[in-house]
N, C-alpha and C positions, 0 to 999 in steps of 0.2 A: 500587642500594640504594633509590632512590626508587620504582622499579617494584615491588620486592619489598614495600615498605611499602604501596603502593597496592593490590597484590593481596591483602595480608593484610586491609586495611580492607574490601575488597569481600567477602571470604569471611566476615568478621564480620557485615557487613550482610546477606549472603545467609542466614546462620544465624538472624539476628533477624527477617528479613522474607522468608520463603520463598514469594514470590508468583511467578506466571508471567505475563508480558505477553501480552495478546491480540494475535495476529498477523493483520493484514489485508493482502490483496493487492489493489491497485487496477489493473485491466486495462481494455483496450479491444480491440474486434475489429479496428480500423484506427487509423492515426495521424491526428492533426489534430482530435481531438474534445475536447481540453482536459483530458485525463487527468492530466497532471503538475500542471497548475494546480489542479485539484480536490484531488489528493493533498496538495499543499502547503498550500492554504488550509484544508482540512479538518483537517490536522495542527495548524495554528496555532489554529484555533477550539477544538479539543479542549484545547489548552494554556490557552486562555482559560477553559475549564471546569475548570481546576485538574488536568488530567491530564498525566502525564509521557509525552512522546512522542519516539520516535526514527523518523526518516524515512530510508529507504534507497532511493537512486536505483539501481534495478537495470535500467534501460533502457540496456543496454551499447552499443546502437547510436546512440541519440540522447539520452543523458542530459542533462537541462537544468534540473534543480532549482537548481543553483548559478547558472545564468544568470538564472532567475526571481528569485533572491535578490540578484543583483548581486554575487556573490562568486566568487572563484577558489579552488577547493579545493586545499589543500596536499597532501593524500594521498587515495588511493582504496583500494578493496579490493585492487587489484593490489599496492600497497605491502605490505599485510599478508601476502599469499600469497608474494610473491617476496623480500621483505626480512625476513620473520619479525617484522613489526611486531605489537604488541598491537593488538587491535581498538579498544581504548580510545584509542589514539594516532591513529587515522584518523578519529575522530568530530570533526566540525566543529560548533561552537556559534555560531549566528548572533546578531546584535544583539538579535533578538527572543526569544532564549533557546531556540530550537528546535535540537535536536541532529539532525544528519543525516550520512549517509555518502554521498559522491559516487560516481557511476558510474565504472566502469573496465572494461577488457576482461577482468578477472579471472574473471568468471562466464560468459564467452562460450563456454568449453569446459569447463564444470563437470563434465560426465560423463566427460571425458577426463583429469581430474586423477588423479594417482596417489593411492593410499590414504593416504599420509602427509600430503600437502597437504590432501586433503579432510577428514581427521580433524582437522587443525589448524584449518581453517575452522570446523568444527562445534563444536569445543571452545571456540574463541574466541567464537563467536556465543552459545553457551550462557551465557556470563558476563553477557550483556546482559538475559536474560529476566526477571531479578528487579529490574532497575534502572528499568524503565519500565512504565507501564500499557498503552501501545500501541506496537507496532512495526509501521510501515506500509511496505509494499514498493510502490514505484512501478515496475511492470513495463513491459517494452517492449510495443509494440502487437502484437496477435496472440499466439498461443501457440506456443512452440517447445519442443523436447525439454528444454532446460535450464530454461527458465522454468516449465514445467509442474510440475516437481517442487516448486518453491517454492509455487506456487498450491495444489497438492493437500495440501501439508503445513500450510498456513495455517489459522487458525480460521475465517475468513470471506473471501469474495471480493466486491469491489465492482466492478461492470461499468459503465463509462461509455459512453454512446452519445448520439447526437443524433437528431432526428426524420428526418433524411435517410434514404431507403430503403437506400442502400449501407451506411450506418452501422448501421442496424437489422439488416440481413442479416448483417453481419460480427459484430455483438454476439451474435446468435442462434447463429452458428457457434461462437463462442468458448464460449458456455454449453453447447452440445451437446458440445463436446470435453471440457469439465470433467465434465459429468454422465456421460459414457460411461466416465470413469475413476474418478469418485467421485460416485455418485448422491445422497448425502446431504450434499454440500457446501452450506453456507449461502451463498446468493447474493443480493446486493442490487443494485439497478440505479438509476443516476442518469441522468435525461434532461437533457442539457445543451443550451444554446443554443435553448431553446424561445421562439418568438415571442410566446406568451401562456401563462398558467398553464393555461387551459382546454385549449388544444391539446396542451400537454405532458402533462397528466394523461390526456387521451384516448389519446394515442399510447402512453404508458407502460402504460395499462390494456390496450390491444389487444395490446401486446407480451407482457405477462404472460399473457394468455389463450392466445396462440399457443404460448408456451413450455410452458404447462400441457397444452395439447391434444396437442402433438407429442412432448414429452419427458417428460410425466407428472411434472413437478416444479413446485413452487411457489416463485417468486422473491418477494422483498420489494421493494416500491416504496419506494426510499430517499428520493426527492424530485425536484423539478424546479428547474433553474437556468435563468434567463432569458438571452436574448441581450442583452448589455449592453456598451456602449462603454467602460465603466469597466475591463473586462478588458484591452482593448488598451492603454489608458492605463497600467494597472498593469504590463503586460509591458514597455512602452517605458521606463517609469521604474524598472523592476526593483524595485518595491515591491509585495508581495502585496496584492491588492484587498481582503482582509479588513479592512485598516486604513482603508479608505474607508467610514466608517460610514454615509454617506448613499446609497451605491450600492445599487441594487436587488438585485444579485447577492450583495452582502454580507449583506443581510437574509435572502435565500433560503438562503445557506450556513449562517448562524447557526441558522435554523429546521431545516434538515436535520440539523445536528449535535445540536441539542436533542432532536429526534425520535429520532435514533439512540440517544442515551444513555437516553432515556426508554423506548424499546422494546427495549432490549438483551436483555431476558429472552426475547424471541421465539425466539431461537436457542439459548438455554441448554440446552434438553433435547436438542438435536442435537449439541452439543459434547461431546467426551470429555475426560477428564482427561489424556490423552496430550499431551505437550508437542510444540511445533513440531519441536524437534531429534529427538525420538524418532520422530515421524512421518516426517521427512525421511530418517533412517537406515533406517527400515523400507522406504520407497519405493525407496531406492537398492539395498537388499538384494534386493528382489523384481524389479528390472528385468532 
C-alpha cells in the first residue's frame, strides 16, 4: 500500500514537473586515473550548487563509490533485476544528501538480458529522469559492449585522463571508439593529477589538437585537477575531498564545476530532445 501511494505521488510530481535529467557518463581509457573520485566529488559539488544529483556506480568490476563514501550499500541494481525491487528502493542516500546506486553485476550481461528483464530495467529507470537535474554514471575503465550503450545514450561524456603517456593513449582510444559510433557525442576532458596548472593546460591543449587532427571532432577542455596529497587522505578517511575547503584540489574541482555550469550552453545545440531511455531503446533495437 505504501509503495502504491509513493508511485502515485511520483506520477503527480511528474505531471507537475515534466523535466528530464541530464545524463553524464564519466569514463576513462584505463583504470587508476581517479575517475570514480572525480565522479563522486563532481556530484557533491553540483549538489552544493543546488542541483539534484543521482550517482550510479556502473563499474561492475571494481565499483568503489560506496568505499569512497565509507558506506556499505544495502542493495544494488542486481536486487532490482532479480528480486523485482523498485529502483527507488535500491537508492542509497548518504549523510551528505547524495543519492547513489551501488554497483552490482546486474549490468555485466546487459545485452544478454531477456526482453522482460530489460524492459523492467528501462521502465524503472525512466521513473528517475524527472526527479533529478543530473544523473551521473560512473562507468568502468575502458569501453565494453555493455557500457558502450550507456555512453552513447547519455547526453554528454566526461573523459578522465592523466598526463602519463599510457593514460593519454588510452583516453584517445576511448574517444575514438565513441566517435566511431556517435560522431556528434559531446565530449569533455578532465586532466587529473597534473603537477602544475601550466603543464596540465599544455598537455590538455595538445591532446585536444591531436583529437581534432585525427578524429575531426572538437572536445571541450573541462579543466585541470592537480596532484594533491589531500586525495589520498580523503580516500583513507573515506570522506570526499570536496569537504576539505583548504585543499588545492577542492578549489580546482569547485572551479571546474562552476565553469561547467556556466558553459553548459556550449553543447545545447548538439543535444536532441530525445531522452536517455529513448536513445538506449533505439540503440538496442539497432544492434
